[in-house]
C-alpha positions in Angstrom: 26.4 -116.9 -82.1 24.9 -115.3 -78.8 26.6 -111.4 -80.4 24.8 -112.2 -83.9 21.5 -112.3 -81.9 22.2 -109.5 -80.1 23.1 -107.7 -83.2 19.7 -108.9 -84.8 17.7 -108.3 -82.3 19.0 -104.7 -81.9 18.3 -104.0 -85.5 15.3 -105.2 -85.5 13.7 -103.6 -82.4 15.2 -100.0 -84.3 13.7 -100.4 -87.6 10.2 -101.9 -86.2 8.2 -98.9 -87.6 6.2 -97.7 -84.2 9.6 -97.3 -82.7 10.7 -94.9 -85.9 7.3 -93.0 -85.6 7.5 -92.7 -81.9 4.3 -94.7 -81.1 4.1 -96.6 -77.6 5.5 -99.7 -78.0 2.8 -102.8 -76.6 4.5 -104.8 -73.7 3.1 -108.3 -73.7 3.2 -108.2 -69.6 1.6 -105.7 -68.2 2.8 -103.9 -65.4 0.8 -104.6 -62.8 2.5 -108.2 -62.7 5.8 -106.9 -62.3 4.3 -104.8 -59.4 2.3 -107.7 -58.2 6.1 -110.0 -57.9 7.7 -106.9 -56.2 5.7 -106.5 -53.6 5.0 -109.9 -52.8 9.5 -110.3 -53.0 9.3 -107.2 -50.5 6.9 -108.8 -48.2 8.7 -112.6 -48.4 11.8 -110.3 -47.8 10.2 -107.8 -45.1 9.0 -111.5 -43.1 12.5 -112.6 -43.3 14.0 -109.6 -41.4 11.2 -109.8 -38.9 11.1 -113.4 -37.9 14.7 -115.0 -38.3 17.3 -114.4 -35.9 20.5 -115.9 -38.1 22.5 -113.1 -39.3 22.8 -114.4 -42.4 18.9 -115.0 -43.2 18.2 -110.9 -42.3 21.2 -110.1 -44.9 19.5 -112.4 -47.4 16.1 -110.8 -46.7 17.5 -107.3 -46.9 18.7 -108.3 -50.4 15.5 -110.0 -51.7 13.7 -106.6 -50.1 16.7 -104.1 -52.4 15.4 -106.7 -55.5 12.1 -106.0 -55.2 12.7 -102.4 -55.1 14.9 -103.1 -58.1 12.2 -104.8 -60.0 9.3 -102.1 -58.9 12.2 -99.5 -60.6 12.8 -101.4 -63.6 8.9 -102.1 -64.6 8.2 -98.4 -64.1 11.0 -97.5 -66.1 10.4 -100.1 -68.9 6.7 -98.8 -68.7 7.6 -95.2 -69.2 10.4 -95.8 -71.8 13.0 -94.1 -70.1 16.3 -95.1 -68.4 16.0 -93.0 -65.1 15.0 -96.7 -63.4 17.7 -98.2 -64.8 20.5 -95.7 -63.6 19.0 -95.7 -59.9 18.7 -100.0 -60.1 22.3 -99.5 -60.8 23.2 -97.6 -57.9 21.0 -99.9 -55.4 22.6 -102.8 -56.7 26.4 -101.4 -55.8 25.0 -99.7 -52.4 23.7 -103.8 -52.0 27.1 -104.8 -52.8 28.7 -103.2 -50.7 26.1 -103.7 -48.1 27.0 -107.3 -48.8 30.4 -107.1 -48.3 30.5 -105.4 -45.1 27.9 -106.9 -43.8 29.1 -110.2 -44.0 32.3 -109.2 -43.0 30.7 -107.8 -39.6 28.8 -111.0 -39.2 32.6 -113.4 -39.8 34.1 -111.3 -37.0 31.6 -111.1 -34.5 30.9 -115.1 -35.2 35.1 -115.6 -34.1 34.7 -113.4 -31.1 30.9 -115.3 -29.9 30.6 -118.4 -31.7 27.4 -117.5 -33.0 25.6 -115.5 -35.5 22.3 -115.7 -33.7 21.1 -111.9 -33.7 19.5 -112.2 -30.0 23.0 -113.2 -28.4 24.9 -109.9 -29.8 24.7 -107.5 -27.5 29.0 -106.4 -27.8 27.9 -103.0 -27.2 26.3 -103.0 -24.3 28.3 -102.9 -21.2 
């Protein structure tokens, strides 16, 4: 059923006279709302990075910040009608996945050694 709905939606969009004539598409949600949500997510992520001392919480906060940037890229891509924001978002998601994998591996290794994931106690590179 879902493939039929997706196909019907694609036909409806491509058959739209506004799209065929090259007229701008009217969006139901303004760009400013997307940007407000993006800024709010980025602020929450920044607060989590600056205020928390737990390594897992800091990693999750960084992921929230990256998703806020992705939302802004996609909002501008939607507004301007190009695919550049989608391409950048794809690469940001790939970098975020690699960052999460490496970060979790580091946290697990440090936890096995120190028995803590508190960032204040992670001073392994010090003398």
